N, C-alpha and C positions, 0 to 999 in steps of 0.2 A: 364894597368890595368888589362885588360882581363886575361892577362897570370899570375896576381897574384892572381886573383880570381879563376881560375882554378888551381892552386896549392895549394890554401886553402880547398877545396872541398875534397881531402882525410884526411885532417888533421879532419875537421868537422866530417866527418863519422867515423874516428877512435874514435874520443872522443865522439861522440854517443855511439857507441858500448862500450865503456870501463863504461861510465856512467849507462848503461843498465845493464851491468853484475855486478855493482857494488850496485845496489839499489834492496834490497828484501823487500817484504812485508809477514810478518807473519800472519796467521789467529791467533784468540784467543786461539785456542787450540793448536798451534805450538809455539815451541820455537826451537831458531838457536843457536848450539853451534861453538863459532867461535874460530879458530885457527889462530894467528898472527906468520908467519915464524915458525910455526911447535908448537907455545907454545900456551897453553889455553889461551883465553883471558876471556871466561865467556858465559854464555846462554843469549842470546838477544831475545827480542820479549815480547808480540806480538806487531804488528804495523809494521812502515818503518825501516828498519836495512841498513845503508850505510856500504859496505865493501872496504876496499883500494884496488884497483887494483893489481892483481898479489902478493899480500902480505896476504890478508886475505882468509881463506877458510870456508866455513859453512858449518855445518851438521843439516840437518833439523830433528828434532823428534816431533811426535807426542803425544800428553797427553790424547788422548781419551782413553777410555776402549778397550781393543783389544779382542775379542773371537777367541779362537783359539782350534782346533780341535786336539784331540789327537789321532792318529791313532790307528787302533786295536791292541793289544798287547797280544802274545802267553803267557798265565802265566800258571803254575800247582801250585794250591792251596796246603795249608798245610796238606791236607787229600789225596793229588795226583791225582785231578782232574783237565785234561786240559781244559782250557776255553781262549775264546777270549774276552778280554775286553776293551771297547774304552771310552773315556770321552771327556769333554769340559772345558777348564780352562779359566777365566776370569782374565785379568791383567790391570795395566796401569803403566807407567813411571812417577815416583814421582820427580826423578832427572835425567834432561837430562846428564847433566855432566857424572856421574858415568856411564851411558848407554852408554856413546860413549867412553869413556876412558877405564872403568874396562873390559869392553867385546867388542868382535870383532863385532858379530853380536847378539844383544839381544835377538830377536825374534828366531833365529835358537837354541840360547843357552836355553831359555827357553822352546822351545820344546823338546829338548832333555832331559832337567831336568825333566821335567813333564811324558816323557815315561818313563825312568829310575825309578822314584817315584812309578808309578802305577804298574811297574811289581814288584817291590820289597815290596809294600804293599800287594798287591793281594795275593803274596807268603807267606805271613805270617798267612794269615787266613784259615778258613776252608769254603767248599762253602757255608754251611747253613749261616755262619756270614756274606759271600759276600752278598748272595740273600736278608736278612733280616734286615741289618744292614748297608744300603750304606749312611746313613747321618753321622754316626760315622765315616765311612772310607773317606767320602768326605772332613770332617773336619782334619782328619788324614793327608791326602795328599795335602790337602791347606795349613796346617802348614808347612809342610817338603818343599813343592815348594817355598813358601813364605820366609823361613828360608835361603834356597840355594841364590834365587835372589835378597834377599837384598842387596848385597854389589855391585849389577849394578843397585841400585836407581829403583828398581821394586817392585810392590806391588801386590801380587796376592790375590783377593778379593773373588773370588768363584771357586769351582772345584765340577764337576758333572759328575759321571758314568752314561754314557748313556745306553750302551748295555752290556749284559754277554749274549755270545754265548755258550751253552754247546753242546757236541757231541749229536749225536742223540740216542746212547745207553743209555745216562744218562737221555735224556728227558723221553725217555720209562719208565726208572727206576723210575723216580719222578712222572710220570703218575700213574705207578703201586701202587706206595707209596701212593700217593692222594687218589685212588679208596678205598686202603685197610683202609685208616684212616677213609674216610667217611661211609664206611660198619661197622667200629669199632663203631663209633657214632651211626648208625642207630642201631646196636644192642642193644647199652646202651641203648639210649632212649627207644626201645621196652621194654626191660627188665625191665627197671623203670616204664612203664605204665602198664606191668603183675604184679609187684609188687603192686604198688598202687590199682589195680584193685582187686587183691587178699585180700588185705587189706579191702576194702569194703567188698567183699563178705563174708570175716570172719566176719565183724561186723554186715552183715545183717543176717547171719547165727545164729549169736548168737541172735540176737533181735527176729527172728522168732522162735528159739528152746524155748523161755520163753512162746511163745503165741501159741496153736496148732491151734487156730482160724486164725491166719495169715497164718499158712500152707495152709490150705484149701483154703482161699482167693487167694493165690498165684497160687495154683492149678487151680483154675475156671478160673483166668485170663489167664494163660497160654492156656488153651482149648480155650478161646474167640479168643487169637492171632491166634492160628491155623488155627480155623474155618473160619478167616478174610483172610488170606494169602492162604489157600490150599484148592479148591475146591472138590479136589480127598476125597475118603474114607480114613480115618486114623483111626486104631485100637490104643486106647491108654489106658493103664490100669488104672483102678479108685482103689486108695487104700482103704482097708477096714475101715481105721480111717475117711476116709471122709464120709462113709454112717453110722459109728456108730453112730453118733448123731441122724440119721433120724430113725435108727432101736431102739434105747432107747426111742424116742417120741412114738413108735408105740406100745411099750411094756406098757407102762404107760397108 
């Protein structure tokens, strides 16, 4: 009896090992693509999955959204400017069976498609468009990558261009251009101010010219302002027209 018990121990251990390897528990966001003797059975899960020992093989696939960095790519824009551009893409597996059967490594394949698409799209636009129309380019890249990965059961939801590294000489040229643009706007604003000021002065001169007494009052006001702001002696010519009124009064 003891010999029989000892002989059963290895068998029980083997059964336990087989059962342990035959039972899989998949989370809510996981699916298991099961192959039986090399033939596709289907995608299983979530929950408890039982595989036939030595017959079934399961490939686990995550259905969660995956963020993937696209490494910096050397790009020559349409106007022959060399830049480095990197991006990030967000995608998820919609069909686990296609993701396993139709492509060897869907993560690596998606990364390669993203890199080539980024270089291709950036090479078709000019630098100004690359810097000022990122949202449009993001959408264009997203559509191309999504179309390329659709046979693999992958949905690309978002593409974002992260950084655009310009050569040092291009950065200096853009800084000079921005400074020149600021100076141009400042000169335009100053010219507009001078134009408005000249219009007001012309209107004031027209009003004063119709009333000689207004000229005299303005002259006296200027003298009063000078006396308040300057304590030194100031020689200021007095026009004869200002005294003519007083002279006529004495003659009368």
